[in-house]
C-alpha positions in Angstrom: 0.0 0.0 0.0 1.4 3.4 -1.0 2.5 5.9 1.8 1.0 9.5 1.5 3.6 12.2 1.3 1.5 14.7 -0.1 -2.2 15.7 -0.3 -2.1 15.2 -4.2 -1.2 11.7 -3.7 -4.4 11.1 -1.7 -6.6 12.5 -4.3 -4.8 10.1 -7.1 -5.3 7.0 -5.0 -8.8 7.5 -3.9 -9.9 8.2 -7.4 -8.2 5.3 -8.7 -9.7 3.2 -6.1 -13.3 4.4 -6.9 -12.6 3.8 -10.7 -11.2 0.3 -9.9 -14.2 -0.4 -8.1 -16.5 0.8 -10.9 -18.1 3.7 -8.7 -18.8 6.7 -10.6 -18.2 10.0 -9.1 -22.0 10.6 -9.0 -22.6 7.4 -7.0 -19.7 8.0 -4.6 -21.0 11.6 -4.0 -24.4 10.6 -3.3 -23.2 8.1 -0.5 -21.2 10.5 1.1 -24.1 13.5 0.9 -22.2 15.7 -1.3 -22.5 16.7 -4.9 -20.6 15.0 -7.9 -19.1 18.3 -8.6 -17.8 18.7 -5.0 -16.3 15.2 -5.0 -14.5 16.2 -8.4 -13.3 19.2 -6.6 -12.0 17.2 -3.7 -10.1 14.6 -5.9 -8.5 17.2 -7.8 -7.4 19.2 -4.7 -7.5 16.8 -1.9 -5.8 19.5 0.5 -9.3 20.6 1.0 -10.7 17.1 2.4 -11.6 17.6 5.9 -10.5 14.7 8.3 -14.2 13.7 8.6 -14.6 13.4 4.7 -11.5 11.4 4.1 -12.4 9.1 6.9 -15.8 8.8 5.3 -14.4 8.3 1.8 -11.6 6.2 2.5 -14.2 3.7 4.6 -16.6 3.8 1.6 -13.6 2.5 -0.8 -12.6 -0.2 1.6 -9.5 1.8 2.9 -8.8 2.4 6.6 -6.5 5.6 7.7 -3.8 4.6 10.0 -1.4 6.8 11.9 1.7 5.2 12.9 5.3 6.1 13.9 7.8 6.5 10.8 10.2 3.8 10.1 13.8 5.2 9.7 15.3 5.0 6.5 17.5 1.9 6.1 21.1 2.6 4.7 21.6 0.5 1.7 24.9 2.1 0.7 28.4 1.1 1.6 29.5 4.6 2.8 
């Protein structure tokens, strides 16, 4: 599962998952109680997602949002 580094990645991941599930923006938006236009805006600019909306959308798409400690990078070089 990809790690989120930027808000833009969230939009790409959520949109790709919605499409993979065969779910239209209109259907996903209706399940969230928002307009299709609003969902389109949120997928394009996910920095505007509230935490509540992110959790709802993630759940609808079969994701869970997990906060965990960052794992330290592993040194793979000789030096």
